[in-house]
C-alpha positions as CSV (number, residue, x, y, z in Angstrom):
1,M,-2.5,-15.9,6.3
2,I,-1.2,-12.9,4.4
3,P,1.3,-13.7,1.6
4,F,4.1,-11.4,2.4
5,E,5.3,-11.3,-1.2
6,R,2.2,-9.2,-1.9
7,A,2.0,-7.3,1.4
8,L,2.9,-3.6,1.7
9,P,3.3,-2.3,5.3
10,Y,1.9,1.1,6.1
11,D,1.8,3.6,8.9
12,L,-1.1,5.9,9.9
13,V,0.3,9.3,11.0
14,M,-2.0,12.3,11.6
15,N,-4.7,10.9,9.3
16,D,-2.3,10.2,6.5
17,L,-1.0,6.9,5.2
18,Y,2.7,6.4,4.7
19,I,4.7,3.5,3.5
20,P,8.3,3.1,4.8
21,E,9.8,2.5,1.4
22,C,8.5,2.4,-2.2
23,P,8.9,-1.1,-3.6
24,Y,9.7,0.3,-7.0
25,C,12.0,3.3,-6.7
26,H,13.0,2.7,-3.0
27,S,12.1,6.3,-1.9
28,S,11.6,6.4,1.9
29,N,8.6,7.6,3.9
30,V,6.2,7.9,0.9
31,L,2.8,9.6,1.5
32,I,0.3,7.5,-0.4
33,P,-2.9,8.9,-1.8
34,V,-5.2,6.7,0.3
35,K,-7.3,8.1,3.1
36,P,-8.0,6.1,6.3
37,A,-11.7,6.2,5.5
38,E,-11.0,4.3,2.3
39,L,-9.5,1.4,4.2
40,D,-13.0,0.2,5.3
41,D,-14.1,0.1,1.6
42,I,-11.0,-1.9,0.7
43,R,-11.5,-4.3,3.6
44,S,-15.1,-4.9,2.4
45,G,-13.9,-6.0,-1.0
46,K,-13.6,-2.9,-3.1
47,K,-10.4,-2.7,-5.1
48,R,-8.3,0.4,-5.1
49,L,-5.7,1.5,-7.7
50,L,-2.7,3.0,-5.9
51,V,-0.4,5.2,-7.9
52,F,2.8,6.0,-6.1
53,P,3.6,9.8,-6.1
54,C,7.3,9.2,-6.1
55,C,7.7,7.2,-9.3
56,R,4.1,6.9,-10.8
57,S,4.2,3.1,-10.5
58,R,0.8,1.4,-10.2
59,L,-0.5,-1.2,-7.9
60,T,-4.0,-2.6,-7.2
61,I,-4.9,-3.0,-3.5
62,I,-7.3,-5.8,-2.9
63,D,-7.4,-6.0,0.9
64,A,-6.1,-4.3,4.0
65,D,-5.6,-5.0,7.7
66,R,-4.3,-2.8,10.5
67,D,-0.7,-3.0,9.3
68,Y,-0.5,-4.1,5.7
69,L,-2.1,-3.4,2.3
70,L,-2.5,-6.5,0.2
71,S,-1.7,-6.3,-3.6
72,D,-3.0,-8.5,-6.4
73,Q,0.6,-9.1,-7.6
74,D,4.0,-9.8,-6.1
75,L,5.9,-6.7,-5.1
76,P,9.5,-6.2,-6.2
77,R,11.9,-6.6,-3.2
78,R,15.4,-5.2,-2.7
79,R,18.1,-7.9,-2.8
């Protein structure tokens, strides 16, 4: 089961990956610098450093499924 404290939802739109909201600066519809072809590498165990273009925060992605990216740390949530 995916720990949702570490899960980041994403959408695939026209061969680009978007997240609905940045967990750090709360910008909406952020285009992330990960290509759909890289998701297979992530699923097979390769880690990927994700630097958000909106605020330059960093996050290490350790796994992915069809809807979520899994981080190695808990993500900040809006209260």
